[in-house]
C-alpha positions as CSV (number, residue, x, y, z in Angstrom):
1,M,11.8,-1.6,38.1
2,K,14.2,-3.0,35.5
3,S,11.8,-5.1,33.7
4,K,9.3,-2.3,33.4
5,I,11.7,-0.4,31.7
6,L,12.6,-3.2,29.4
7,K,8.9,-4.1,28.4
8,L,8.4,-0.2,28.0
9,I,11.3,-0.3,25.7
10,L,9.9,-3.6,23.5
11,I,6.8,-1.9,23.1
12,L,8.3,1.5,21.9
13,I,10.3,-0.6,19.8
14,G,7.2,-2.5,18.5
15,I,5.5,1.0,17.4
16,F,8.2,1.8,16.0
17,L,8.3,-1.5,13.3
18,I,4.9,-1.2,12.9
19,Y,5.1,2.7,12.0
20,F,8.0,1.8,9.5
21,T,6.7,-0.9,8.1
22,R,3.3,0.3,7.3
23,T,4.6,3.5,5.4
24,N,7.0,1.9,3.4
25,F,4.6,-1.0,2.4
26,S,1.2,0.7,1.8
27,E,2.8,2.2,-1.6
28,H,3.9,-0.8,-2.2
29,N,0.6,-2.2,-2.2
30,L,-1.0,0.6,-4.0
31,K,1.0,0.2,-6.8
32,K,0.4,-3.5,-7.5
33,T,-3.1,-2.7,-6.9
34,I,-3.1,-0.2,-9.9
35,S,-1.2,-2.7,-11.7
36,A,-4.0,-5.4,-11.1
37,C,-6.8,-2.9,-12.4
38,L,-5.1,-2.0,-15.6
39,L,-4.8,-5.9,-16.3
40,A,-8.2,-6.2,-15.6
41,Q,-9.1,-3.0,-17.8
42,K,-6.8,-4.6,-20.5
43,G,-8.6,-7.5,-20.8
44,T,-12.0,-6.4,-20.4
45,S,-11.7,-3.2,-22.7
46,E,-11.7,-3.3,-26.7
47,S,-10.0,0.0,-27.2
48,F,-7.3,0.0,-24.4
49,D,-5.5,3.2,-23.5
50,I,-2.8,3.0,-20.8
51,E,-2.8,6.5,-19.6
52,K,-6.6,6.5,-19.5
53,A,-6.9,3.5,-17.9
54,K,-3.7,4.3,-15.3
55,K,-6.1,7.6,-14.3
56,Y,-9.1,5.8,-13.9
57,C,-7.6,3.3,-11.3
58,E,-5.6,5.5,-9.5
59,E,-8.9,7.4,-9.2
60,K,-11.2,4.7,-7.7
61,I,-8.1,3.2,-5.8
62,R,-7.7,6.3,-4.3
63,K,-11.6,7.0,-3.3
């Protein structure tokens, strides 16, 4: 009985940790992806406007 309770507690802690990391690091990954997109836009565009490029990248990535 004691080992079943311990396993249940460990599983619940694991689920909480997975949820916590997913919510915290998803925003970080999104920022990094947008930065990479902006860098690519800057390298390929002759007339680079950062606001237009940022808006374009955010729309494409979130889609």
